[in-house]
C-alpha positions in Angstrom: -13.3 67.2 80.4 -16.4 67.8 78.4 -19.5 68.1 80.6 -23.0 66.9 80.0 -24.1 70.5 80.0 -21.7 71.3 77.2 -22.9 68.3 75.2 -26.5 69.3 75.5 -25.7 72.9 74.6 -23.6 71.7 71.6 -26.7 69.9 70.3 -28.9 72.9 71.0 -26.4 75.1 69.2 -27.0 73.0 66.1 -30.5 74.4 65.5 -29.4 78.0 64.8 -26.1 76.8 63.2 -27.9 74.7 60.6 -30.6 77.3 60.1 -27.9 79.8 59.2 -26.1 77.2 57.0 -29.3 75.9 55.3 -29.0 77.8 52.1 -25.2 77.1 51.7 -25.7 73.3 52.3 -28.7 73.4 49.9 -26.6 75.0 47.2 -23.9 72.4 47.6 -26.3 69.6 47.5 -28.2 71.1 44.5 -25.0 71.0 42.5 -24.6 67.2 42.7 -27.4 65.8 44.8 -31.1 66.1 45.7 -30.8 69.7 47.0 -32.5 68.8 50.3 -29.5 68.4 52.7 -29.7 71.9 54.2 -33.4 71.7 54.8 -33.3 68.2 56.2 -30.5 68.9 58.6 -32.1 72.1 59.8 -35.4 70.4 60.3 -33.8 67.5 62.2 -32.0 69.7 64.7 -35.0 71.8 65.2 -36.8 68.7 66.4 -33.8 67.8 68.5 -34.0 71.2 70.2 -37.6 70.4 71.0 -36.8 67.0 72.5 -33.6 67.7 74.5 -35.1 69.6 77.4 -37.0 66.5 78.5 -33.8 64.5 78.8 -31.3 67.2 79.8 -31.1 65.8 83.3 -30.2 62.3 82.0 -26.7 61.0 81.3 -24.8 61.7 78.1 -25.7 58.4 76.6 -29.4 59.1 76.9 -29.0 62.6 75.5 -27.2 61.2 72.4 -29.6 58.4 71.9 -32.6 60.8 72.0 -30.8 63.0 69.5 -30.2 60.0 67.2 -33.7 58.6 67.4 -35.1 62.1 66.8 -33.0 62.6 63.7 -33.9 59.1 62.4 -37.6 59.8 62.7 -37.7 63.4 61.4 -35.0 63.8 58.7 -35.5 62.6 55.2 -33.0 61.7 52.5 -29.7 60.0 53.3 -28.6 62.4 56.1 -31.3 61.3 58.6 -30.4 57.7 58.8 -26.6 58.5 58.7 -26.6 61.1 61.4 -29.2 59.3 63.4 -27.1 56.1 63.4 -24.1 58.2 64.3 -25.6 59.5 67.5 -27.3 56.2 68.5 -23.9 54.4 68.1 -22.1 57.2 69.9 -24.5 56.8 72.8 -23.4 53.3 73.6 -20.1 54.1 75.2 -21.4 57.2 77.0 -24.1 55.4 79.0 -24.2 56.7 82.6 -21.5 59.3 81.8 -21.9 62.8 83.2 -18.7 64.1 81.5 -16.2 62.9 78.9 -12.4 62.8 78.9 -10.6 63.2 75.6 -10.2 59.4 75.5 -14.0 58.9 76.0 -14.8 61.6 73.4 -12.5 59.7 70.9 -14.4 56.5 71.6 -17.8 58.2 71.3 -17.0 59.7 67.9 -15.3 56.6 66.7 -18.3 54.5 67.5 -20.5 57.0 65.8 -18.5 57.0 62.6 -18.4 53.2 62.6 -22.2 53.4 62.6 -22.2 55.8 59.5 -19.8 53.5 57.7 -21.8 50.3 58.5 -24.9 52.0 57.2 -23.5 53.8 54.1 -20.6 51.5 53.2 -18.4 54.5 52.4 -14.7 54.1 51.7 -12.0 56.8 51.7 -12.3 59.0 48.7 -15.9 58.2 48.0 -16.8 61.9 48.4 -19.0 61.5 51.5 -19.2 62.9 55.0 -16.7 60.2 56.1 -14.0 62.1 54.2 -14.4 64.8 56.8 -15.0 62.4 59.8 -12.0 60.1 59.2 -9.2 62.8 59.2 -10.9 64.5 62.2 -10.9 61.2 64.1 -7.3 60.5 63.2 -6.2 64.0 64.4 -8.2 63.6 67.6 -6.6 60.2 68.3 -3.1 61.5 67.6 -3.7 64.4 69.9 -4.7 62.0 72.6 -1.5 60.0 72.2 0.4 63.3 72.5 -1.5 64.1 75.7 -2.8 67.4 74.3 -5.6 69.3 76.0 -9.2 68.7 74.9 -9.3 72.2 73.4 -6.1 71.7 71.4 -7.3 68.2 70.3 -10.5 69.6 69.0 -8.7 72.4 67.2 -6.7 69.8 65.4 -9.8 67.7 64.6 -11.6 70.7 63.1 -8.6 71.6 61.0 -8.3 68.1 59.7 -12.1 68.0 59.0 -11.8 71.3 57.1 -8.9 69.9 55.0 -10.9 66.7 54.4 -14.0 68.6 53.4 -12.0 70.8 50.9 -10.4 67.6 49.5 -13.9 66.3 48.5 -14.0 69.0 45.8 -11.5 67.1 43.7 -13.1 63.7 44.3 -15.4 61.8 42.0 -18.5 60.7 43.9 -19.0 57.0 44.3 -22.0 57.0 46.6 -25.5 58.4 46.5 -27.1 60.4 43.8 -23.9 62.3 43.1 -22.3 59.1 41.9 -24.7 59.1 38.9 -22.8 62.2 37.6 -19.5 60.4 37.2 -16.7 62.8 36.5 -19.1 65.7 36.5 -19.2 65.4 40.3 -15.6 66.5 40.4 -15.2 70.2 41.3 -18.0 70.3 43.8 -17.7 70.2 47.6 -19.7 67.4 49.3 -22.6 68.7 51.4 -22.4 65.9 54.0 -18.7 66.6 54.6 -19.6 70.3 55.0 -22.3 69.6 57.6 -19.9 67.3 59.4 -17.3 70.1 59.6 -20.0 72.5 60.9 -21.0 69.9 63.6 -17.4 69.4 64.7 -16.8 73.2 64.7 -19.8 73.7 67.0 -18.5 71.0 69.3 -15.1 72.7 69.5 -16.6 76.1 70.2 -18.9 74.8 72.9 -16.0 73.0 74.6 -14.3 76.4 75.1 -17.2 77.8 77.0 
């Protein structure tokens, strides 16, 4: 089981995580995008870290909803609406929950990714964050069917997200500013997929504590 305490600390972990990754994400986004992904994500999770203590005693749904609303209101570019929508949608199935089973975690993440897709209209191979989310979700759902432990399931999800993120290097972007570059977008790793991998890695690491 993943406790509410672990969920809150996962989200708090994201502030130093994205502070440390800001320059890397910025460099990736500068190659084929606006160059603001690293700064925007770091700024957003800094605001989340300010807001979460006020709702840390609430249920997981409220924690996730607060995170999503904070990201929506404080992050510019495409990443704010996408990640904000992810957490708001993820909150729906976790209302009143104090802990999450692997099945509930799968549902939470699946709902969140559906929110990203509905907002960004991404399809597989478009070179977006979804190219990391989709394989991670598939791995997590397969692990659930195999009755693996939560930790083993998250290991597989992170490995799948890492492979999906690396695969974006050879993709031609079909969404966002990167799509304007056409074939010149090939050879560059997608910044959104990279931040998704970091987010999932932080979740896996927090689940072990």
